[in-house]
C-alpha positions in Angstrom: -7.0 23.0 -9.0 -6.4 22.6 -12.7 -2.9 21.1 -13.3 -1.3 20.9 -16.8 1.0 17.9 -17.2 4.0 18.4 -19.6 5.2 14.9 -20.2 8.4 13.8 -22.0 8.7 10.4 -20.3 6.7 7.2 -20.5 3.2 8.5 -19.5 2.4 6.1 -16.7 5.8 6.8 -15.1 4.9 10.5 -14.9 1.3 10.4 -13.9 1.0 7.0 -12.2 -1.4 4.2 -13.1 -4.6 5.8 -14.4 -3.2 9.3 -13.6 -3.3 8.7 -9.8 -0.3 10.9 -9.1 -2.0 14.0 -10.5 -4.6 15.9 -8.5 -8.0 16.4 -10.0 -10.0 14.3 -12.4 -11.4 14.5 -16.0 -11.5 17.8 -17.7 -9.9 19.6 -14.6 -6.5 18.4 -15.7 -4.8 18.6 -19.1 -2.0 16.7 -20.7 0.7 17.9 -23.1 2.7 15.0 -24.4 4.4 13.3 -27.3 3.9 10.0 -29.2 7.6 9.0 -29.0 9.0 6.8 -26.2 5.8 5.9 -24.5 4.4 9.4 -24.3 0.9 8.0 -24.6 1.6 4.6 -22.9 -1.5 3.5 -21.0 -3.3 6.7 -21.8 -7.1 6.6 -21.3 -9.9 9.0 -22.1 -11.1 8.6 -18.5 -7.9 9.7 -17.0 -7.0 12.5 -19.4 -9.8 13.5 -21.8 -8.0 16.7 -22.6 -4.8 15.8 -24.4 -2.6 17.6 -26.9 0.4 16.0 -28.7 3.2 18.0 -30.0 6.8 17.6 -31.4 9.0 18.1 -28.4 12.2 18.3 -30.4 11.2 21.9 -31.2 11.6 23.9 -27.9 10.0 27.1 -29.1 7.0 25.3 -30.4 6.7 23.3 -27.1 6.8 26.5 -25.0 4.2 28.2 -27.2 1.9 25.2 -27.0 2.4 25.0 -23.2 1.7 28.7 -22.9 -1.5 28.4 -25.0 -2.8 25.4 -22.9 -2.2 27.3 -19.6 -4.2 30.3 -21.1 -7.0 28.4 -22.7 -7.5 25.8 -19.9 -6.9 28.3 -17.1 -4.4 26.0 -15.6 -3.4 26.7 -12.0 -0.2 24.5 -11.9 2.3 23.1 -14.4 3.8 19.6 -13.7 7.1 19.1 -15.6 9.5 16.3 -14.5 11.9 16.2 -17.5 15.2 18.1 -17.1 14.8 19.6 -20.6 11.5 21.2 -19.7 12.1 22.5 -16.1 13.2 26.1 -17.2 10.5 26.3 -19.9 7.8 25.4 -17.4 9.2 28.1 -15.0 9.0 30.8 -17.7 5.4 29.9 -18.5 4.5 30.0 -14.8 6.1 33.4 -14.5 4.1 34.8 -17.4 0.8 33.6 -16.0 1.5 34.2 -12.3 1.4 30.5 -11.3 3.0 29.1 -8.2 5.7 26.5 -8.5 9.5 26.3 -9.1 10.9 29.6 -10.5 13.7 30.1 -13.1 15.9 31.6 -10.3 15.4 28.6 -8.1 16.0 26.1 -10.9 19.1 27.6 -12.6 21.6 26.4 -10.0 20.3 22.9 -10.6 20.3 23.3 -14.4 23.4 25.3 -15.4 26.3 22.9 -14.5 28.9 25.7 -14.4 26.8 27.9 -12.0 26.1 24.7 -10.0 29.7 23.7 -9.5 30.7 27.3 -8.7 27.9 27.6 -6.2 28.9 24.4 -4.4 32.6 25.3 -4.4 31.8 28.8 -3.0 30.1 27.1 -0.1 33.4 25.3 0.7 32.1 21.9 -0.3 34.3 19.3 -2.0 34.0 19.6 -5.8 36.4 19.1 -8.7 37.8 22.4 -10.2 35.8 23.7 -13.1 36.1 26.6 -15.6 34.5 27.9 -18.8 35.4 26.1 -22.0 36.5 29.5 -23.3 39.4 29.5 -20.7 42.9 29.4 -22.1 43.7 25.7 -22.3 47.3 26.3 -21.6 46.5 27.8 -18.2 44.2 25.1 -16.7 44.6 24.7 -12.9 45.2 21.0 -13.3 47.5 18.8 -15.3 45.7 15.5 -15.7 42.7 14.5 -17.9 39.9 16.9 -18.6 36.1 16.5 -18.8 34.5 18.6 -21.5 30.8 18.7 -21.1 27.6 20.7 -21.8 26.4 23.2 -19.2 22.9 22.0 -20.0 23.4 18.3 -20.7 21.5 15.4 -19.1 21.7 11.6 -18.8 25.5 11.6 -19.0 25.3 12.8 -22.6 27.3 15.6 -24.3 30.5 14.6 -22.4 34.0 14.1 -23.8 37.1 13.1 -21.8 40.5 14.1 -23.1 44.0 13.2 -22.0 45.7 16.4 -23.0 44.9 20.0 -22.9 45.7 20.4 -26.6 42.8 17.9 -27.4 40.2 20.2 -25.8 39.5 22.2 -29.0 38.6 19.0 -30.8 36.3 18.0 -28.0 34.6 21.4 -28.1 34.0 20.9 -31.9 32.6 17.4 -31.3 30.1 18.9 -28.8 28.8 21.5 -31.3 31.6 24.2 -31.2 29.8 26.6 -28.9 32.3 27.0 -26.1 30.1 29.3 -24.1 27.7 26.4 -23.6 30.4 24.1 -22.3 32.6 23.7 -19.3 35.9 22.1 -18.4 36.3 20.0 -15.3 39.2 18.1 -13.8 38.7 14.3 -14.4 38.2 12.4 -11.2 39.3 8.8 -10.6 36.9 6.7 -8.6 33.4 5.2 -8.5 30.1 7.1 -8.3 27.1 7.2 -6.1 23.8 9.2 -6.0 21.4 10.5 -3.4 17.7 11.0 -4.2 15.9 13.4 -1.8 12.7 15.2 -1.2 12.8 18.8 -0.1 9.7 20.4 1.5 9.2 23.6 3.4 12.9 24.4 3.3 14.3 21.1 4.6 15.2 17.7 3.4 12.4 15.4 4.5 13.6 12.2 2.9 16.9 11.0 1.3 18.1 7.7 0.0 21.7 6.9 -0.9 22.8 4.4 -3.6 25.9 3.4 -5.4 26.2 3.1 -9.2 27.2 -0.3 -10.5 29.4 1.4 -13.1 30.3 5.0 -14.2 27.3 6.6 -15.8 29.5 8.6 -18.2 30.9 5.3 -19.7 27.6 3.9 -21.0 28.8 4.0 -24.6 31.4 1.3 -23.9 29.6 -0.9 -21.4 26.9 -3.6 -21.5 25.0 -2.5 -18.5 24.4 0.2 -15.9 22.3 0.5 -12.7 22.5 1.1 -9.0 21.8 -0.4 -5.6 20.4 1.3 -2.5 22.7 1.6 0.5 20.8 0.8 3.7 23.7 1.3 6.2 27.4 1.9 6.5 29.8 4.9 6.6 29.5 5.6 2.8 25.7 6.0 3.2 26.1 8.4 6.2 28.7 10.5 4.4 26.6 10.7 1.2 23.5 11.8 3.1 25.5 14.5 5.0 27.2 16.0 2.0 24.0 15.8 -0.1 22.2 18.0 2.5 25.0 20.5 2.5 24.9 20.6 -1.3 21.2 21.2 -1.5 21.4 24.0 1.1 24.0 25.6 -1.1 22.0 25.2 -4.3 18.7 26.3 -2.6 16.1 24.3 -0.7 12.9 24.9 -2.8 10.1 22.3 -2.9 11.2 19.6 -5.2 12.7 16.1 -5.6 16.4 16.0 -6.2 18.9 13.6 -7.8 22.5 14.4 -6.9 25.6 12.5 -8.0 28.9 12.2 -6.2 32.4 10.8 -6.9 33.7 8.3 -4.4 37.5 8.5 -4.2 40.2 7.2 -1.9 40.4 10.7 -0.4 36.6 11.0 0.2 33.5 12.3 -1.6 33.4 15.0 -4.3 30.2 16.6 -5.6 29.6 15.9 -9.3 26.2 17.4 -10.2 22.5 17.6 -9.2 19.1 17.9 -10.7 15.8 19.2 -9.4 13.8 16.1 -10.7 13.5 12.4 -9.9 16.3 10.1 -11.0 15.6 7.9 -14.0 16.6 4.4 -15.0 14.6 2.6 -12.4 15.9 4.6 -9.4 12.4 5.5 -8.3 11.4 1.9 -8.3 14.3 0.6 -6.1 13.8 3.5 -3.6 10.1 2.8 -3.4 10.8 -0.9 -2.8 13.5 -0.3 -0.2 12.0 2.7 1.7 8.3 2.8 0.7 8.7 6.4 -0.8 7.3 7.2 -4.2 9.7 9.9 -5.6 7.7 10.6 -8.7 4.4 11.1 -6.9 6.2 13.4 -4.5 7.6 15.5 -7.3 4.2 15.8 -8.9 2.5 16.8 -5.7 5.2 19.3 -4.8 4.8 21.1 -8.2 1.1 21.4 -7.3 1.8 23.0 -4.0 0.7 19.9 -2.0 2.3 17.8 0.7 4.6 15.2 -0.9 3.1 12.3 1.2 6.4 11.0 2.5 5.7 8.1 4.8 8.6 5.7 4.7 7.7 2.1 5.5 9.4 0.0 8.2 12.7 -1.4 6.9 13.4 -5.1 7.1 17.1 -4.4 6.4 17.0 -5.6 2.8 18.0 -3.6 -0.2 17.0 -3.4 -3.9 19.0 -2.7 -7.0 18.2 -2.1 -10.7 20.3 -3.5 -13.6 19.8 -2.0 -17.0 21.3 -4.0 -19.9 21.7 -1.6 -22.8 19.5 -2.0 -25.9 22.4 -2.8 -28.3 23.7 -5.7 -26.2 21.2 -8.5 -27.2 17.8 -9.0 -28.6 16.6 -12.0 -26.6 13.8 -12.2 -24.1 15.6 -13.3 -20.9 12.6 -13.9 -18.6 12.9 -17.6 -18.4 16.7 -17.9 -17.7 16.6 -14.9 -15.3 13.8 -16.6 -13.3 16.5 -18.8 -11.6 18.4 -15.8 -10.2 17.9 -15.5 -6.4 16.1 -12.4 -5.3 14.6 -11.6 -8.7 11.8 -9.1 -8.2 11.0 -8.1 -11.8 12.2 -8.3 -15.4 11.1 -6.1 -18.2 12.2 -6.2 -21.8 12.2 -2.8 -23.5 11.7 -2.4 -27.3 13.7 0.6 -28.4 12.0 3.3 -30.4 15.2 3.8 -32.3 17.3 0.6 -32.4 21.1 1.0 -32.7 23.9 2.6 -30.7 23.2 3.7 -27.1 22.7 7.5 -26.9 21.7 7.9 -23.3 22.8 6.4 -19.9 19.4 4.8 -19.5 18.8 3.4 -23.0 18.0 0.0 -21.6 16.8 -3.1 -23.6 16.3 -5.1 -20.4 15.5 -3.9 -16.9 16.1 -6.3 -13.9 15.2 -5.5 -10.3 16.8 -7.6 -7.5 16.2 -7.8 -3.8 19.0 -8.8 -1.5 19.8 -9.0 2.2 22.9 -6.8 1.7 25.5 -5.5 -0.7 27.5 -8.7 -0.9 24.4 -10.8 -1.7 23.3 -8.3 -4.3 26.7 -8.4 -6.0 26.5 -12.2 -6.2 23.1 -12.0 -7.8 24.3 -9.3 -10.2 27.1 -11.6 -11.4 24.4 -14.3 -12.1 22.3 -11.8 -14.1 25.4 -10.8 -16.2 26.2 -14.5 -16.8 22.7 -15.0 -18.1 23.0 -12.0 -20.4 26.3 -13.3 -21.8 25.1 -16.9 -22.2 21.6 -16.3 -23.6 21.9 -13.0 -25.4 22.8 -12.5 -29.0 24.3 -9.2 -30.2 22.0 -6.9 -32.1 22.9 -6.0 -35.6 
């Protein structure tokens, strides 16, 4: 086996410590990465002696380099975990006859308009959606409208408007290409997510969590995060609906991250992706259930068993709190050490300081362990009190 890793994340997140997630050793595996945002973090010659760095802001260049590396290294598999690169990797696989996720399999998880229509066609609860080219005066709803990219990620490229007549302005703000946008009825409520592993046509593992705040509101909040649900009716309902959604979208070998609205009338599907969730979700799932979602995703793209062996639960849960990079510029390790259940604290130095552009642009990452949801919420309040007391706003 000769895998090629296409990396757009912090390197050790994708490949594991010393590249342990990736099959093979030495020159049998190649790495295509970037310098930005930790693309070479913890890189070593021993783990990846064959490494190529490119500008990943240029999609055509990236695909050409990936194609060249597959051809010249005789790669047998492509590992690609970032949502921006999933379809690109599928096209390169197709050109070289490699196994792995195909463009047809991935499109329902990537095109949000196709995704919503597929889920709705299966009779599953989903907010009404239509093309952004639809006549604004004839929308099948009367309340607020979400205008968002069909291809966006990380809760970016989203605008919420109160009136239908404001939609053209929102389309202009999002680039003016209505064919690449969709309109969706705004949903009041909280949000949750389910992170699952699909293998051999069935869901072999799933973990449900609730978001601490709405992901789409990151530009006007000080923090975000989520906490794993270990029991209760909400967890059961989420796991059930998630499995139905994945069956509708297609059960190919992959790790999935699906989001749901939690309303007074029940659950509604929001969107899903065929890759591990970001923002520390993999960490809290691993700590709570003993399952490494990133390693599973890497192994599945290499045609291997995902190695899902959940550990025995002690009933506790874990949650991650991400304080956004523009909230404060202080190291909070000492004051946070007094918070009950603190598992870890990490300060993140932003590559580009300033306004938050993405739902996981964290300046501080806090992981907590708690006996249950109430205990977690109490510890969360203490973390936020420390942030408010000790932090100083960034310029």
